[in-house]
N, C-alpha and C positions, 0 to 999 in steps of 0.2 A: 549406474545408468548412463547412457550416452546422451551428451548434450552437444549438439553441433554448433560450431562457431558461425556467427552471422557477420555480414558485411557492415552492418550499422544498426543502430537502435535509436528510436525517437520516443521520448516520454513526454506526454502532454498532461499537465495537472488540471483535471476537471473540477475537483473539489479539494479544498484545504481550508485551514483555520484562518488564514491571513490573505490579504491582498496587498501587493507591492509591485506596482508597475514602473517605479521610478529608480530604484536602486541599481547601481552598476552591477554587471554580471561578468563572469568569465566568458571566454570566446564560445564555449560549447553550450551556453545558456542564453535563451532569448526571453525578454520580459513580455508581459501581457501587452503593454502599449506598443512595443516594437513589432510584435507579431500582428497586432490588429492593423497597424499602419501598413505593414507589408502585404496584408490581405486586402487592402483597399479602403481602410477607414478614412473618411474625409472630415467628419465632424465628431468631436469627442463630447460625450455626455454620459450621465449615469446610465442611460438606457443602452449604451454600447459596451458596457463593462461587465465583467464577471462579479459575482458576489461571494463573500467568504462565509463559511459556516463550519461548525465543529464536526470534522469528519475528513475522509480521504477517498479520492478516486483518481486513478491514473490510467491513461490510455497508452498502451505499449505497442509500438509497431516495429517489428524486426524485419530487416531486409537481408535476404539470402538468395544469391544466384538470380537476381532479377525479379524475385517474388517477395511480396510483403505479407507478413502474418501478424495478426493483431489480436491482443488480449486486453480485456478490461479488468484491471486489478482494483477490486472494491468499487462501491457505488456511492459512497457518502451517506448521510443520515436521512435525507428526505428528498421528495420529488422536485420541489421548486428549484433548488440550487443546482441539482444535476442537469435538469432540462435547460434552464437558463444558460448555464455556463457552456454546456455542450453546443447550444445554438450559437452563442456569441463567438465561440472559438471555431465554429464550422467543423466540429469533430466528426469524422467519418464513421459514425456508429454502424453503418451498414457493412463495414469491413470487419466488425468484431466476430471472431470465430470461437470465442470462449470467454466466460466471466469467472474469475477466481475471487472467492470471498475468503479473505485471509484468516478470519476468525469470527466467532459468533457474538459480535457486539453491534448494536443498532447504528452506531456512527459509521460503520463500514458496509452495511447491507440494507439500510433503510429505504434506498431508492432502487432496489434490485428489480422490482416489477417495472418501473419506468424505463430503466436501462434495457431490460430484456425486451420490452415491447417496442421501444424505439429501434433497437438493433434488428429485431425480427421484421418490423415494418419496412425498414430500409433494405434488407437483404432478401426477405422472403424465405429464410431458412431457419431451421431449429438451431438454438444456441445452447451448447453445453454450459452448465453452471457447476463449478467444482466446489464441493463443500466437505467439511469434516463431520462425521456422524455425531460428535459430541457438541456440535454447535447449537442444537435445538432445545437445550434445557433453559428454563426461565432463570435469569440471573438477577442479582441485586448487589448493591454495595452496602455493607453493614457500617453504620456510622458509629462514632465513639460512644454515644449514649445507648446504642443497641437498636435504634430504628433502622429500617431498611429503605433504601432507594431502589425500587424495582425497575429494571431495564425493559424496554420493548423487546419482545421475542423476535428471533430470526424467523423469517417466513418459512412455512413448512414445505416439505417435499411435495405434498399434494397440491398446495397452492401454486408453487412454482411450476409444476407440471401442467396445471390448469391454464397457466399463462404461456405455455408452449416451451418450457425449458426441458432440456435433457439433463436431469440431475445426476451428477457423478458424486456419490457420497462414499468416501473412503479415507482412511488415515494413512494409506500406503503412498510412497513416493510415486510420482508420475512424470513422464515426459509428454508435453503437449505439442500438437501441431507438427508431428513428424520430427521431434527432437529439437525444436527451436527454443522451447521454454521448459524449465524444470520446476516442478512443484514438489516441495519437500514432504517428508513424513513428519511425524511429531518431533519436536525439537528437544534433544537431550539437554538436561539441565546439569551443567558441569562446573559453572562458576560458583563462588561462595557469596558473591555480593549482589546478585540479581534475584530479587525476591518474588518476582511475578507482579500480581496486582493485589496489594495488601487490602484486606477487608472484603474481597469478593466472595460471594456465596452463590450456590445454585440450588434449585428445588429438586428434591429427589422424586422418584416415581410415586412414592407414597405421601408426597405433599410436605415433607420436612425440608429444612435447609441444611446444607452441608458446606464445608469450606471448599473454595474453588479458586484459590489464589494463583495457581500455576497456569491457568488458561491453556490446558493441554491441546486444545483444538487449533491453536495458532500455528501457521505454517509460513514459510518464505517461498518466494519465487525468484528464479535466476535466469539470466540470459548470458551466453558467452559471446562477447564481441571480439572478433579476430584481432590479434596483435595488441589487445588491451587487457582483456580478462573478463571476470564475472561482474555483471551489474546485478546487485542483490536488492530485492524489494522486500521490505518488512512493513506490514500494515501498522502495527503499534509497538512491536517488540516487547510485549508482556513477558515473553520468555527471556528477555535481555538481549540486546543487540550483540553482545560478545558471545553468548550461547548460539545465536543465529550464525555468526561468522565462523565459530568453531565447527558447527554442523556443516556449514557450507564448505569449509576447508576439508573436513573429513570426507565429504561427498565427492569433491573434485580436487584432490590434493595437488594436482599438477597445474592448476589454473589459478593465477593470482586474483585477488579481489581488486577490481578497478574502481567500482563505485558502490556506495551505499545510499539507498533511496527509501524514504518513508519515515514513519513515526518511530521515534526512539524511546518514547515514554520515560523521559528523565525529568518530568515535571511532578508537582505535588510531593507525595511522600518519597518518591524516588530521586528527588534532587540531591539527597545525601550520597547518592552513588555516582554523581557526575564525574568526580575526579578519577575514581577507579575505572569507570567506563572509558573515559578519554585516554587514560594511560594505556589501558589494554588495547584500545583500537589502534594505537601507534604500531602495534605488532603486525597489523595487516596492511599498513601503508596505503590506504585508499587514495586514489587520485581525484576523486570527486565524492563529496558528501552533500546530498540534497536532503537535509533534515526537514521533516515535515510534521504537520498535525500536532501530535501530543509531545513533541520533543521538549518544548519549553524554551523561553528566551535565555535562561541562565545556561542551559546546556549548549545552545547555539553559540553563545558568547564564548564558552569554554572551548568548544570545538574550533571556532575561528582563531582563538589565541594559539591553540596547539598546532593547527594544520595550515592556517593562512587563508586569505580571501580567494586565492586561486583554486583552492580545494573546496572550501565550504561555501556553497551557494544555496542558502535556505529556500525551500520550496514556497510557492505562493500560487494562488489560482491564476491560470492563464499562462504560466511559464512553460517553456519548451526546452527540454534537455536533449542534446544530440551526442551520442556515443559512437 
């Protein structure tokens, strides 16, 4: 599929697990505090800052030929954090031309109604919401003793349509906004060390529970920045970030990976796969790694040791990345 090179790409972190406005950053990254001051902040207080919450939401704006195209990648887990942070950051939600939900977990789609309604109110137009058909099953995590932690469901197609969404539900690959963004198909599982989400189950149509560790509805999004390469967005990397990058390379074999942005899910049980993941990632030689959300501090530390501080700039709410 065709993916057109863009002149530049801006990534604004609307929702993430951490807040960090003080750490130094590479030249292409701006912290929350610096961004707020540049926008005219005169008095710093808790009321002027973003809040952190378990989840992810990224506002992506690509520039090509004098025109900007904007996609919202995930919405975070709930309404308060999304609306508060979008307001504090002055996020131009009226420019959103599509919402991509990376996979069917509450921490990535819990604020979709709020995001959708804010975008529609600001623009006055219908907003497409891109979803995978397998996102809508009730899911749970089976604990070692057998008990289930049941997750909130993904909003239904009917409820989204009632809120003015144009739902695009398919597992096929797609190019969005005239070839500026690429949304992948289901991610092939080719590595031996990326297990998915251990312990996850989903409810069948007859009410039983079945294994669902592979999270097959997960997809990645990519933008081709001219003279740099692909910026690859992964919501949680339940498929494994190396499987994601392998699929990306197979989809666009002549374009190098420039940046990896999003959750790498190397925390919890997947901490045992940190070393293999870091070593395999060396083969892609990314120039920027914005590890976010569920990556975990041990994996961030390992990535920083392997790639250096000029490459690894961990995500935090309010940060702005320019590619």
